[in-house]
N, C-alpha and C positions, 0 to 999 in steps of 0.2 A: 547308440550314441545320439544325444540330443544336441541341437544347435542352440547356442546361447541367444537369448533375446536382447541382451544388453549391448547397446551401442555407445560409442564415445561421445557423440554430440548430435545436434539436430541435423547438421549437414549430412552426416553419415546415415542417420536414420531415415532421412527423406530422399535417399539417393535415386529411387525409381519413380518419383512423382514426375509425370510428363505433362506436356500440353494436352488439353482436352480432358484432363482428369476431373472427377467429381470428388470434392473434399468436404467432409463435415468438420467444423471447428467448434470445440466446446467453449463453455463460458457463457456469461451473461453480461452484456455490455463489455466492461473491462475486467470484470471479476472472474477469476479462474481461467483466463485465456492462455493458450499455449504460446507464450511470448517467443521462446527460442525457435519453435517451428515456423511461426509467422515470419520471423527474421530470415530464416532459411529460404522460405518461399520468395521473399522479396529479393533475394540474391540470385535466384535461379533464372535461367533463360527459358522461361515457359510462358504460355498464354492460353487463352480460350478456356479458362477454368470455370467450373461450376462450383460455387461456394455455398454450402448449407450451414448457416449460422444464425444465431438469434438476431443480430443486427449488423453484421459485416463491419464490426469496429464501431468506434464512437469518438466524438470530440477530437478527430484527427489522429487517433491512436489505434492500436490493435491492427485488425485486418485492413484498415484504411491504407496502410503502407503498400499493400498489394493492389488495392483498389485504385490508388492514384497512379500506379504504374500501368494501368489499363490491361492488366492480366486476367481480369475476370469478365467472362462473357455473360454469365447468368448468376444472379443472386437470389437464393431462396431463403427468406427470412421472415421474421414476425414483426419487425419494428424498424422504422426509418428515422424517426425523430432523434435528433442529436447527432445525425450523420449527414451533414450538408454535402459531403463529397458524393455519397450514394444518391442523394436527392438530385444533385446536379446531373449526374450521369443518366439517371432515369429520365429526367425531363428533356435531356438532349438526345435521347435514344441511343446512348452509347453502351447501354447494358440492358439485358433482359431481366426483369424482376418478377418474382412470384412471392406475393405477400400472403402469408398463411396465419390464421388465428393461432395464438400461442399454444393453446391446449391441443388443437388439431396437429400442429407442428410436432409437438412432443409425442402424441399418440401415433402419428404416421411413422416416426422413427422407431418407436417401440414395436410397432407392428412388424416392421422389417426385421428387427432383431429376433422377434418371437416366431417368425414364420407365418404371421397372420396375413391373409391375402387381401384384406380390406375390412372396413368397418363403417357403420352409419352413425352420423352425428347431426343434431339439429343446428349446430353452430354454422353460421354463414348462410342459412336459408333466407331467400329473399334479398340477397345482396349479390354483388359481382363475384363473390367467392363461389357462388353456385353455378356460374356459367359453364356449360358443357358437362356438368356432372349428373349422374343418375340420381333421381330423387325417389325415395320410398316413404310411404306414410305408415308410421307406427302409431303412437299416441299423438305424434306431430310429424310434420314433414322432416325428413332427414336426408343428408347428402351422403353419397358413397365416396369415401376417401381411401386412397390407395397407399401402400407402404412407401416409405422414403428411405432409400439406401445410398451408398456411395462407394467409390473405389477405395478411398482412404478416410480415416478419422484421425485428426490431430487433437489431442486432449492433454490437459495438465492435471496432475494430482499432487497432493501435499507429500505423501509418502508412497513408495512402491518398492516391491522386492524384486529379486532377479528373475522370478517367474512371471511377474507382471500383476501380481495381486496388488490392489490399490486401496488407499485410504484418502478421502477427500476432506478438506476443511470446510465445514459448514455449508453455506449456500454456493460456494465455488464448485460444488458437485454438479448442480444444474442438469444440463442435458448430456453431460459427458459419458456417464455409464451407458445410456441408451445409444449414443452414437457409436461407442465402442462395439456394441453388439450388432449394429446395423451396417458396418463397413466391412469390406473385404480384408483390408489391412489397417490395423489400429496402431498408431504411433503415439507413445506416451512420454511426456517429460515430467519429471518429478523434482520437487525441491530437495528431497532426501531419498537416496537409494539405499536399501538395507538388504540384508541376507534373508533368504526364505526362512520363515518361522518367527521373524521379529515382529511381524504384524499378527496380533491375535486373530484366530479364525473368525471370532464374533465381531471383529472390528473391520473386516474386509468389506468394502462397499462394492467392489467389482472383482470377480475372480480372474486370475491370470489367463484362463482359457480363451478369453476374448482379446488378449493383448499379444501382438506379434513382435513389437519392438519397444524398448524402453531405454531411457537415458536420464542421467542426472543433469538438470539444467543449471544455468548460471546467470548471474547479473540480472535477477528479476527486479522489475520496477514495482509490480503489483500496484499499478496506478489507481487512483480514486477519481471517478468521474466528477462527482460533485461533493466537495468537502463542506460539511456543515459542522459548526461548532456551537456549543451551548453558551449563552451569555451568563 
């Protein structure tokens, strides 16, 4: 007998996230972010979190809700611009930050999911990114980078089935499938939850084997960071 992966809502699906947890959060800026799970985190009595995300929210939205509550002790991200709340906390030493080149960020997460123990890259050589890292010369000097994993991944997909097979819409996919593979427990919210078999096998972007919990979200804003219109 198998246990259902389907949960009623974000609050129930995130029930065991505790203080000092490490959490990967999918999306890019405000695109494809797990809005319901972020709201659930903002309502929980937890702190000292390590958040691994592209930019820990943006323009006062997304993960900034949790950031402003001072629940995050460490931010591992690729980009700070557009997030004055994160900038302020970094400059006032209220938070530990680890800024990673975006390609390295993605590859470190992928390495964790694939069981790769480390890899060499020239990205960051000669900068502060190289501080304390092993350097090996191939055709050029390269840094040894280690896998990046987490206790939990919270991600959003457009469509998912009851087993956890997922389909993402366009660039909203971003880091989410990699994070699902790199976390001990992956919690997925979807805009539409369907029965197994309704997503064609060739359309599945992430197999359900990497998903432990899934629920159909609600009240999505799908906010736009910068609205540009054509004259």
